N, C-alpha and C positions, 0 to 999 in steps of 0.2 A: 116681633116675636121675642119671647123671652129666651134666656139661655137654655132653660130646660126644654123648651119646645125645639130648639135647634138640636140639642143633644138627642132628643127623641127621634127627630127626622133623620139624623145621621145614623143612629142605631137601626132604625127601620130600613134605611137604604142599604146598610152593610149586611143586614140579615137577608134582605131580598137578593142582593148580589150573590151572597154565599149560597142561597137556595138555588138560584139560577145556575150557578157553577156546578153544584152537586147534581142537578138534573142533567146538565150538559155532559158531565163526566159519565154518568150512568148510561146515557144514550150512546156515547162514544164507545164505551166498553161493550155494550150490547151489540152495537153494529160490528165491532171488531170480532166478537165471538161468533156472531151469525155468519160473518164472512169466512172466518177460519174453519168453523166446524160444520157449516152447511146444514144438511138435514139432521146431523147428529145434535145440533143445538136444540132443535124442536123436540127431538126424542128425549133428551135429558131433561128439558123443562117439563115435559109431560110426566116424567117419572118422579119429579120432586113436588113437595107440597107448595113451594113458592119459587119464583124465578130467581131470587137472590141466592138461595141454596144451590140451584142448578148452575147458575153462573159461577159461583164459587168453586163448584166441582170442576168446571171447565178451566177455570184459572189455575186450579191445582194441577190439572192435567198438563197445562202449558208449562207450569213450573217444573214438574217431574221431567217432562220431555226436554226442557232446556238443560237439565243436569245429565242427560244421557249422551253418550258419545256416538251419535248417529252419523254414519259416514257412507259415502257412495261405495259401490262395489268396484274393485279393480276390473279392468276390461277382461282380463283372463277369467275371473270368477263369473262375470256376466255371461261370457261365452259358454263356460262349463254348465252353468245353471240353465241357459237357454237350450243347450243340447240335452240336458237331463229332462227338461220339460217336454221336448219333442219325443223322447223315449217313453215318457209317462203317457203321453197322448196316444202313441202307437200301441201301448199295452192295453189301452182302454177297450180296443176292439175285442180282445180275448178275455179280459178280466176287468170289467168296469169298476167293480167294488174295490179291488186292489189298487187300481189306478187312482181312484179318488183318495184313498188313504195315502198313497205316494204323493199326490198333489198337495195334500195338507202338510205332509212332512217336508216337502220341498219349499213350500211357502215359509214354514217355520225355520228351515235352515237358512233361507235368504234373510229373514228377519234377524236371526242371530248374527250372521256375518255382518249385517249392516249396523249392528250395535243395539238392536232392540232386545230387551229382556223377553224371555219366552215362557216365563212361569205363568200358567193359568190362562185360559181363554179370555176371561173378562179383563184381566190385566193387559193382555195383548191388544184387545179392542181399545182399551183406554189409551194405551201408548200410541197405537196407530192413529187414533182419532185426531191427533194434533196435526199430522202431516198428510194423512190419507183418508180424511173423513168421507170423501166422495165414494170410496170403494168399501166402506165398512158394511153397508147393507149386502154387498156381494159376499163378503167374508162371513157374515152372520148366516146367510142363506146356505152357503157351501158347508159351513160347519154343522148346521142343522141337518142337512141332507146326509152328510158324512156320518153323523151319529145314528141316523135311521138305517143307513147302509150297514153299519157295524152289526145291527140287529136283524139284517136281511129284510128290512121293511121299506126299501126304496126301489122304485122301478128303474129300468135302464135309462129312460128319458130323464128322470130326476137325477140320476148319476151324471148324465151328460150335462145337465144344467149346473150341477156342482162343479164340474170341470170348467165350465164357462165362468162361473163365479170366482173360482180360485184363480183363473187366468187373469181376471181383471186386476186383482191385488198383486199377483205375481209380476205382471207387466210393470205396474207402478213401482214396486220395490226394486225391480231390476234397473230402472232408469238411473242415470248418473246423478241427477239433482237430489238434494235433500230438502225438498219442499217442506215448508212449515217451520223452518229454523230461522 
């Protein structure tokens, strides 16, 4: 073989190795994002025109989350919030719509004390998705029912479901760990 043939073989081999590396990195990143975001990964992919943009949004969420000062609640705060939740559930019997509103406010208060920004529902979803992706559908459902309740368009059973949905996220937020960090 001539020198140029060897050079061509080496160049092709380097390009092939680089291509395999890029594909491997993409697969690793995709696996990481799927594991971290669970069903939220597929939802975001479905919202975007291409997977690359969706994955970039999720990476941006991770970056923003890493810059937040998310911390566990002190034991005293956890006890206070747990007691407040019990009171909200007790009020549900006499005033279900009011109790759902209180549940939403309580979840937001726990988020704030944990260090999550609380501006805007969509931003809260985005920030929560990094560490609490498994409960985002609960939070979305509760928020949707709560919105209908404010317009007096939700049944008592739907309000009960909203409480169950809020409770799923509330319980996760109350936990000591800071999953997703």
